[in-house]
MOPAC internal coordinates of N, CA, C and O (Angstrom, degrees):
PM7 1SCF
backbone

  N    0.0000 0     0.00 0     0.00 0    0    0    0
  C    1.3484 1     0.00 0     0.00 0    1    0    0
  C    1.4819 1   109.96 1     0.00 0    2    1    0
  O    1.2310 1   121.34 1   -48.03 1    3    2    1
  N    1.3400 1   115.04 1   131.97 1    3    2    1
  C    1.4442 1   120.82 1   178.32 1    5    3    2
  C    1.4779 1   114.99 1  -107.73 1    6    5    3
  O    1.2310 1   119.96 1   157.60 1    7    6    5
  N    1.3717 1   117.68 1   -22.40 1    7    6    5
  C    1.5609 1   121.34 1   172.33 1    9    7    6
  C    1.4981 1   105.46 1  -131.50 1   10    9    7
  O    1.2310 1   119.55 1   -81.80 1   11   10    9
  N    1.3520 1   118.46 1    98.20 1   11   10    9
  C    1.4327 1   120.03 1   179.10 1   13   11   10
  C    1.4862 1   115.60 1   -58.60 1   14   13   11
  O    1.2310 1   121.91 1   137.46 1   15   14   13
  N    1.3429 1   113.95 1   -42.54 1   15   14   13
  C    1.4506 1   120.93 1  -178.84 1   17   15   14
  C    1.5271 1   114.56 1   -57.59 1   18   17   15
  O    1.2310 1   120.47 1   144.54 1   19   18   17
  N    1.3513 1   116.72 1   -35.46 1   19   18   17
  C    1.4072 1   120.69 1  -179.92 1   21   19   18
  C    1.5774 1   114.08 1   -78.91 1   22   21   19
  O    1.2310 1   120.38 1   167.22 1   23   22   21
  N    1.2602 1   116.89 1   -12.78 1   23   22   21
  C    1.4998 1   119.85 1   175.92 1   25   23   22
  C    1.5447 1   112.87 1   -81.60 1   26   25   23
  O    1.2310 1   123.14 1   155.83 1   27   26   25
  N    1.3318 1   111.58 1   -24.17 1   27   26   25
  C    1.5223 1   114.57 1  -175.36 1   29   27   26
  C    1.4863 1   119.51 1    68.13 1   30   29   27
  O    1.2310 1   123.21 1  -162.77 1   31   30   29
  N    1.4489 1   111.46 1    17.23 1   31   30   29
  C    1.3689 1   119.15 1  -177.22 1   33   31   30
  C    1.6188 1   110.62 1  -125.50 1   34   33   31
  O    1.2310 1   119.33 1   -24.18 1   35   34   33
  N    1.3632 1   118.89 1   155.82 1   35   34   33
  C    1.4110 1   118.44 1   175.02 1   37   35   34
  C    1.4807 1   110.25 1   -69.95 1   38   37   35
  O    1.2310 1   118.54 1   -35.10 1   39   38   37
  N    1.3684 1   120.39 1   144.90 1   39   38   37
  C    1.3958 1   123.00 1  -178.34 1   41   39   38
  C    1.4790 1   112.93 1   167.78 1   42   41   39
  O    1.2310 1   122.31 1    10.53 1   43   42   41
  N    1.2173 1   113.18 1  -169.47 1   43   42   41
  C    1.5608 1   119.67 1   177.01 1   45   43   42
  C    1.4895 1   109.21 1  -135.04 1   46   45   43
  O    1.2310 1   120.25 1   -30.24 1   47   46   45
  N    1.2726 1   117.12 1   149.76 1   47   46   45
  C    1.4811 1   126.66 1   173.34 1   49   47   46
  C    1.5190 1   103.47 1   -54.93 1   50   49   47
  O    1.2310 1   121.54 1   -51.10 1   51   50   49
  N    1.3655 1   114.66 1   128.90 1   51   50   49
  C    1.4638 1   121.69 1   177.07 1   53   51   50
  C    1.5318 1   116.12 1    92.80 1   54   53   51
  O    1.2310 1   122.03 1   179.91 1   55   54   53
  N    1.3774 1   113.72 1    -0.09 1   55   54   53
  C    1.5215 1   117.40 1   177.07 1   57   55   54
  C    1.5351 1   107.32 1   -77.41 1   58   57   55
  O    1.2310 1   119.97 1   -19.71 1   59   58   57
  N    1.3812 1   117.66 1   160.29 1   59   58   57
  C    1.4491 1   120.50 1   174.71 1   61   59   58
  C    1.4530 1   109.68 1  -145.58 1   62   61   59
  O    1.2310 1   120.52 1   -24.31 1   63   62   61
  N    1.2585 1   116.60 1   155.69 1   63   62   61
  C    1.5543 1   123.59 1  -170.67 1   65   63   62
  C    1.4407 1   112.97 1  -153.79 1   66   65   63
  O    1.2310 1   121.87 1   -11.12 1   67   66   65
  N    1.3004 1   114.03 1   168.88 1   67   66   65
  C    1.5437 1   120.07 1   177.02 1   69   67   66
  C    1.4717 1   107.51 1  -154.22 1   70   69   67
  O    1.2310 1   120.51 1   -38.40 1   71   70   69
  N    1.3342 1   116.63 1   141.60 1   71   70   69
  C    1.4244 1   124.25 1   169.62 1   73   71   70
  C    1.5087 1   112.97 1  -108.97 1   74   73   71
  O    1.2310 1   119.77 1   -40.31 1   75   74   73
  N    1.2535 1   118.04 1   139.69 1   75   74   73
  C    1.4023 1   121.40 1   177.24 1   77   75   74
  C    1.5083 1   115.92 1   -98.94 1   78   77   75
  O    1.2310 1   119.00 1    -4.93 1   79   78   77
  N    1.3044 1   119.51 1   175.07 1   79   78   77
  C    1.3672 1   120.18 1  -175.05 1   81   79   78
  C    1.6024 1   118.83 1   -71.48 1   82   81   79
  O    1.2310 1   122.01 1   152.53 1   83   82   81
  N    1.2878 1   113.75 1   -27.47 1   83   82   81
  C    1.5360 1   118.55 1   171.37 1   85   83   82
  C    1.4123 1   112.42 1  -105.47 1   86   85   83
  O    1.2310 1   118.82 1  -139.34 1   87   86   85
  N    1.3348 1   119.86 1    40.66 1   87   86   85
  C    1.5246 1   129.26 1   175.34 1   89   87   86
  C    1.4385 1   113.08 1    61.49 1   90   89   87
  O    1.2310 1   121.63 1  -146.08 1   91   90   89
  N    1.4079 1   114.49 1    33.92 1   91   90   89
  C    1.4486 1   114.71 1   164.56 1   93   91   90
  C    1.5486 1   110.22 1   -81.01 1   94   93   91
  O    1.2310 1   119.72 1   -25.02 1   95   94   93
  N    1.2223 1   118.15 1   154.98 1   95   94   93
  C    1.5069 1   121.96 1  -174.61 1   97   95   94
  C    1.4984 1   114.56 1  -157.59 1   98   97   95
  O    1.2310 1   120.53 1   -35.83 1   99   98   97
  N    1.3292 1   116.59 1   144.17 1   99   98   97
  C    1.4042 1   117.28 1   171.02 1  101   99   98
  C    1.5194 1   110.95 1  -139.46 1  102  101   99
  O    1.2310 1   119.61 1   -21.53 1  103  102  101
  N    1.3131 1   118.34 1   158.47 1  103  102  101
  C    1.5044 1   123.67 1   175.40 1  105  103  102
  C    1.4714 1   104.75 1  -131.91 1  106  105  103
  O    1.2310 1   120.29 1   -32.67 1  107  106  105
  N    1.3426 1   117.04 1   147.33 1  107  106  105
  C    1.4349 1   126.56 1   173.20 1  109  107  106
  C    1.4934 1   103.86 1  -128.23 1  110  109  107
  O    1.2310 1   118.11 1   -58.73 1  111  110  109
  N    1.2629 1   121.20 1   121.27 1  111  110  109
  C    1.4830 1   122.68 1  -176.22 1  113  111  110
  C    1.5362 1   107.42 1  -130.03 1  114  113  111
  O    1.2310 1   119.17 1   -88.78 1  115  114  113
  N    1.3438 1   119.19 1    91.22 1  115  114  113
  C    1.4580 1   117.53 1  -175.73 1  117  115  114
  C    1.5607 1   114.02 1   -63.77 1  118  117  115
  O    1.2310 1   120.11 1   150.18 1  119  118  117
  N    1.3383 1   117.40 1   -29.82 1  119  118  117
  C    1.4795 1   116.86 1  -179.05 1  121  119  118
  C    1.4459 1   111.96 1   -67.88 1  122  121  119
  O    1.2310 1   119.41 1   142.88 1  123  122  121
  N    1.3893 1   118.72 1   -37.12 1  123  122  121
  C    1.4775 1   123.09 1   178.11 1  125  123  122
  C    1.5739 1   112.77 1   -84.98 1  126  125  123
  O    1.2310 1   120.25 1   169.63 1  127  126  125
  N    1.3170 1   117.13 1   -10.37 1  127  126  125
  C    1.4331 1   121.80 1  -174.63 1  129  127  126
  C    1.5185 1   108.50 1    60.96 1  130  129  127
  O    1.2310 1   122.55 1  -126.38 1  131  130  129
  N    1.3703 1   112.72 1    53.62 1  131  130  129
  C    1.4549 1   121.39 1  -171.06 1  133  131  130
  C    1.5528 1   108.23 1  -127.69 1  134  133  131
  O    1.2310 1   123.08 1   -37.82 1  135  134  133
  N    1.3373 1   111.70 1   142.18 1  135  134  133
  C    1.4116 1   122.44 1   165.15 1  137  135  134
  C    1.5423 1   107.49 1  -141.22 1  138  137  135
  O    1.2310 1   123.73 1   -53.48 1  139  138  137
  N    1.3396 1   110.45 1   126.52 1  139  138  137
  C    1.5260 1   118.98 1  -178.45 1  141  139  138
  C    1.5069 1   110.73 1  -124.68 1  142  141  139
  O    1.2310 1   118.65 1   -45.38 1  143  142  141
  N    1.2441 1   120.18 1   134.62 1  143  142  141
  C    1.4892 1   127.61 1   177.29 1  145  143  142
  C    1.4794 1   111.80 1  -126.79 1  146  145  143
  O    1.2310 1   119.28 1   -58.32 1  147  146  145
  N    1.2860 1   118.98 1   121.68 1  147  146  145
  C    1.4916 1   124.51 1   178.44 1  149  147  146
  C    1.5621 1   106.75 1  -120.00 1  150  149  147
  O    1.2310 1   123.40 1   -57.79 1  151  150  149
  N    1.3432 1   111.09 1   122.21 1  151  150  149
  C    1.5103 1   116.09 1  -175.84 1  153  151  150
  C    1.5490 1   106.03 1  -115.62 1  154  153  151
  O    1.2310 1   117.14 1   -47.91 1  155  154  153
  N    1.3142 1   123.04 1   132.09 1  155  154  153
  C    1.4087 1   129.85 1   171.05 1  157  155  154
  C    1.4988 1   115.44 1  -147.64 1  158  157  155
  O    1.2310 1   122.46 1    -7.02 1  159  158  157
  N    1.2547 1   112.90 1   172.98 1  159  158  157
  C    1.5324 1   118.87 1   179.40 1  161  159  158
  C    1.5793 1   100.68 1  -129.36 1  162  161  159
  O    1.2310 1   119.55 1  -113.22 1  163  162  161
  N    1.3505 1   118.46 1    66.78 1  163  162  161
  C    1.5152 1   117.46 1  -178.49 1  165  163  162
  C    1.5770 1   106.64 1  -111.47 1  166  165  163
  O    1.2310 1   120.57 1   -56.24 1  167  166  165
  N    1.2579 1   116.52 1   123.76 1  167  166  165
  C    1.4752 1   119.43 1   172.59 1  169  167  166
  C    1.5507 1   111.00 1  -129.86 1  170  169  167
  O    1.2310 1   114.97 1   -49.22 1  171  170  169
  N    1.2497 1   127.14 1   130.78 1  171  170  169
  C    1.5456 1   119.07 1    12.12 1  173  171  170
  C    1.5247 1   108.65 1   -85.74 1  174  173  171
  O    1.2310 1   120.47 1   -12.04 1  175  174  173
  N    1.3176 1   116.70 1   167.96 1  175  174  173
  C    1.3342 1   130.10 1  -176.16 1  177  175  174
  C    1.4959 1   109.28 1   -57.16 1  178  177  175
  O    1.2310 1   114.70 1   -44.71 1  179  178  177
  N    1.3367 1   127.65 1   135.29 1  179  178  177
  C    1.4327 1   127.65 1   172.92 1  181  179  178
  C    1.5491 1   103.64 1  -138.02 1  182  181  179
  O    1.2310 1   120.01 1   -25.89 1  183  182  181
  N    1.4065 1   117.60 1   154.11 1  183  182  181
  C    1.3557 1   125.42 1   178.32 1  185  183  182
  C    1.5309 1   110.35 1   -84.98 1  186  185  183
  O    1.2310 1   119.61 1   168.51 1  187  186  185
  N    1.3034 1   118.35 1   -11.49 1  187  186  185
  C    1.4360 1   124.64 1  -175.12 1  189  187  186
  C    1.4999 1   109.68 1   -51.95 1  190  189  187
  O    1.2310 1   118.92 1   131.91 1  191  190  189
  N    1.3459 1   119.66 1   -48.09 1  191  190  189
  C    1.4309 1   123.76 1  -169.46 1  193  191  190
  C    1.5652 1   108.45 1   -76.20 1  194  193  191
  O    1.2310 1   120.89 1   140.54 1  195  194  193
  N    1.3645 1   115.91 1   -39.46 1  195  194  193
  C    1.4423 1   119.04 1   172.92 1  197  195  194
  C    1.4367 1   116.79 1   -61.05 1  198  197  195
  O    1.2310 1   119.57 1   139.64 1  199  198  197
  N    1.3595 1   118.42 1   -40.36 1  199  198  197
  C    1.5007 1   122.22 1   177.02 1  201  199  198
  C    1.4681 1   111.84 1   -71.85 1  202  201  199
  O    1.2310 1   118.97 1   143.16 1  203  202  201
  N    1.3428 1   119.57 1   -36.84 1  203  202  201
  C    1.4666 1   121.29 1  -174.45 1  205  203  202
  C    1.6058 1   107.08 1   -74.12 1  206  205  203
  O    1.2310 1   119.19 1   140.46 1  207  206  205
  N    1.2773 1   119.15 1   -39.54 1  207  206  205
  C    1.4389 1   128.38 1  -179.56 1  209  207  206
  C    1.4881 1   108.27 1   -56.57 1  210  209  207
  O    1.2310 1   123.82 1   122.68 1  211  210  209
  N    1.4351 1   110.27 1   -57.32 1  211  210  209
  C    1.4934 1   119.73 1  -175.62 1  213  211  210
  C    1.5978 1   105.76 1   -60.75 1  214  213  211
  O    1.2310 1   117.83 1   136.83 1  215  214  213
  N    1.3239 1   121.73 1   -43.17 1  215  214  213
  C    1.4179 1   119.25 1  -177.21 1  217  215  214
  C    1.5899 1   112.62 1   -67.77 1  218  217  215
  O    1.2310 1   120.68 1   140.85 1  219  218  217
  N    1.3321 1   116.30 1   -39.15 1  219  218  217
  C    1.4687 1   115.74 1   175.71 1  221  219  218
  C    1.5242 1   114.94 1   -65.34 1  222  221  219
  O    1.2310 1   122.03 1   136.68 1  223  222  221
  N    1.2883 1   113.71 1   -43.32 1  223  222  221
  C    1.5447 1   118.08 1  -178.76 1  225  223  222
  C    1.5208 1   108.89 1   -61.54 1  226  225  223
  O    1.2310 1   116.70 1   127.40 1  227  226  225
  N    1.3705 1   123.88 1   -52.60 1  227  226  225
  C    1.3418 1   125.74 1  -176.52 1  229  227  226
  C    1.5680 1   113.36 1   -69.77 1  230  229  227
  O    1.2310 1   119.00 1   152.52 1  231  230  229
  N    1.3433 1   119.51 1   -27.48 1  231  230  229
  C    1.3606 1   122.14 1   177.28 1  233  231  230
  C    1.4598 1   111.67 1   -74.42 1  234  233  231
  O    1.2310 1   118.35 1   158.48 1  235  234  233
  N    1.3550 1   120.76 1   -21.52 1  235  234  233
  C    1.3944 1   128.95 1   175.37 1  237  235  234
  C    1.4796 1   118.85 1   -77.94 1  238  237  235
  O    1.2310 1   121.55 1   163.44 1  239  238  237
  N    1.4187 1   114.64 1   -16.56 1  239  238  237
  C    1.4569 1   117.71 1   178.96 1  241  239  238
  C    1.5708 1   114.53 1   -68.08 1  242  241  239
  O    1.2310 1   120.42 1   -45.78 1  243  242  241
  N    1.2307 1   116.81 1   134.22 1  243  242  241
  C    1.5497 1   115.57 1   179.60 1  245  243  242
  C    1.5382 1   102.02 1  -117.31 1  246  245  243
  O    1.2310 1   124.37 1   -57.14 1  247  246  245
  N    1.3044 1   109.21 1   122.86 1  247  246  245
  C    1.4754 1   115.05 1   175.45 1  249  247  246
  C    1.5583 1   118.81 1   -72.90 1  250  249  247
  O    1.2310 1   120.10 1   180.00 1  251  250  249

C-alpha cells in the first residue's frame, strides 16, 4: 500500500496483502511487525471476511 487513505482500509504504508479464490487472505505489515493469515473454504468469494479480518486485526493493535 502506498496511499492508505485511498484504500479505505485500515493498514500502514508499505503493507501488502493477497486474497485467494476461496476467501483465503494474508497481510504483511512491516511497520507493525505483523503477519496475518486467514484460511477458509468459502465460495463464492466475498470481501466480507477480508474486510472483517483486517478490521479486527488492526483494531487489536495497542501502540
